[in-house]
N, C-alpha and C positions, 0 to 999 in steps of 0.2 A: 532157276535162280537159286543160288545157295544161300541159306540162312546162317548167319554167323552166330556162334555161341556167345552167350553173355559173359563179359569179362568180370571175373569176381572182384577186381579192384575198382570197378566203376560202381557208383552208388545206384541203388535200384531206382527205376523211373516210376514205379507205382506208388500209391499212397502208403505212408508208413503204417505199419501194423500197430493197432491200439493195444497197450498192455492190458492184460486181464485184470479186472477190478478185484482187489483183495478185500476181504471182509475186515472192516474196522474192528479193532479189539473191543469187546464188550466191557463196559465199566464193571468194576468188581461189585458184587452184590453186597448191599448193606446187611449186616447181621440182624437177625430178628431181635427186636427189643426184649430184654429179659426183665426180671423184677427189679434189677439194679441198674439197667442200662439207661433208663430215662430219669435217673435221679438228678443228674446235673445237666441242664440244657446247655447247648453250645453257646459261646459268646455271640451276642447279636440275635439269637433266636427268639421267637415269640415265647412269652411265658407259658408254661404248661398249665392248662386249666385244672382246677381241683378235681380230684377223683371222687368216686363214690365209696372208697374204702372206709371201713369202720375200725377194724383191728389194725392200728398202727402204733408205733412207739410214741409219737407226739400226742395222740389221743389218749394213750395210757397215762401219760404224765398229767394231762388235764383231768382225767378221771380220778387219779390219785389225789389231786388237789381238792376235788369235790368231796371225796371221802374223808379227808382230813379236816375239812372246815368245821363240822360239828364238834370235833375234838378241840380245835382252837377256841371255838365259842364257849364250850363248857369250861375249859381251863380259865378263861378270862372272866366269865360270869361268876365263877366260884372263888375268884380272888387269887388264883395261882398265877400271879403275874410273871414270875420268872420263867417257868416252863411254857406258859402261854405265849410269852413274848418270843421265845426261841422258836417254837413251832410255827407261830404266825409269820415270823421273819423268813423261816425256811420255805414255807408254802408260798409266801409272796414273792420270794426270790426266783421261783420257777415260772413267774409270769411271762418272762421273755424266752424261757428255755424251749417250751413246746413249739412256739412259732418259729424260732430260729432253727430248731431241729427239723421241722417240717420242710422249710425251704432248703435246708442244707442237704438233706437226703432225698428230696423229691417226693415227700409224702404229704403234700398239701391236700386236704380233703374237705368236702363240704361239711361233714360232721365236725371236723376240727375248727372250721371257720365259725361255727356256731358255739361249739363247746368251750373254746378258749375264752372269748369275751364273757360267756355265761359264768364260767368259773371265776373270772376276775370280779364280776359284779356280785356273785354270791359270797365270795370271801369278804368283800368290803361290807356288804349288808349284814352278814352274820357277826363279824367282829364289831361293827357299829352297834348292833342291838345288844351284844354282850356288854360292851362298855357303857351303853345307856343304862342297863340294869345296875351296873356298879356306880352309876352317877358320874362317870368320867366324861362322857360326851353330852353336850347340850341336846335336848330332844328336838329343837327345830332343825339342827343339822342332820340328825338321823332321819327325821321325817322327809326332808328334802331328798336325801340320798336314796332311801328306799322307795319313796313315791315316784321318782323319775324312772327307776328301774322297773317298777311294776307297770308303769304306763308303756314303756318300750316293749316289755315282755308280752303285754296284752296285745300290742299291735302286730307282733310277728305272725300269729296265725291268720290275721286279717289280710296281711300282705300275701302270704302264701296262697290263700284261697283265690286271690286275684291274679296269681301268677307272677308276683314280684318277689324277688329274693330280698331278704333283709339286708340293709346297707352294710358294707364292710366297715371295719373300724378305721376311723380317721385319726390323724396325728393329734388333734385336740383331745379326743377320747383317750388316746394312749397317755398323753401328758397328764390328764386328770386322774387316770388310774395310778400312774406312777406317783403322783403327788399324794394321793390318799394312802397308798401303800407305804409311804414314808411317814405321813402324819399320824396314822394310827399307832404304829410302834412307838413313836415319840410320846404320844399321850399315855401309852402303857408305861413307858419308862418314867413319866412324870408321877406315877403312882407308887413308885418304888422308893427305897431309901438311898438311891444313888446320889452322889454328891451334887450332880448337876440336874437333879430331878425338876426343880423349878424352871430352869431354862428349857428343858425338854418339853415341859407342859406348855409354856408360852409359845415356843416355836411350833409345837404340834397343833395348837389352836389356830395359829396364823395359816399354816399349811392346810389345815382342815377346811377353813372357809375359802381359801384359794381353790382347793380341790372341788368344793361344792360349786363355785362359780364356773370353773372349767367343765364340770360335769354337765351343767345346764347349757353351756355354749355348745358342747358336743351333742347334747340332746336335740338342740335346734337344728344342727347340721344334719343329724340322722332323719329328722322329720322332713326337712327339705328334700333330702335324697329320696325318701320314700314317696313323697308327693310327686317328684319328677318321674319316678318310675311308674307310678299310677297314671300320670299324664301320657307317658309314652305308650303304655298299653291301651289307653283310651284312643289315642290318635291312630294306633294300628288296628283298631276295631276289634280287639280281643278282650 
């Protein structure tokens, strides 16, 4: 019996051959982060946690503010209101620069989170004491401002020993700081021969007491945040 050859025009009767699997293209490798690649997080990404860096541009600005504070206080305490006012205004104007710069270039650090508010409070306290010496500020306001800061500063080491980070600055605290950084220069201007010195003095006193009130509202918020942190540590059994 003769076997007929398969007609090339007819479709094959066997199962179709499976095409060979081709390797899927590998996704391009993400470049390794460099010192500047993590500066700006992508939109929608989680915020970058603060780093342990110490030598950064924002921290340098905060340190410069700390170093200039004794100069501001000395000028004001010795009655050099003109130069003292200008320097105090310049130092106070950098209050927002270090924080903005840290977020802008991705250099938010744990040191900066402590150094920035510490510089703010030290500036307010040093200028307030200098103006108290000159009889410009009422002593109850100075006692309230310095006393609150001393209490908060004394509480920070206690929190750290219990494993609780100091509370971050809240908007009420920022409002109080801004208010006082406006009130103190106005009170200095009230001691000059400027034509609107009396108006500056009155407005400065109003803002001063408003700032003291906001200062203590912020202090209550910080204490509550610290207590909540201690409570969470206690519940966790640490």
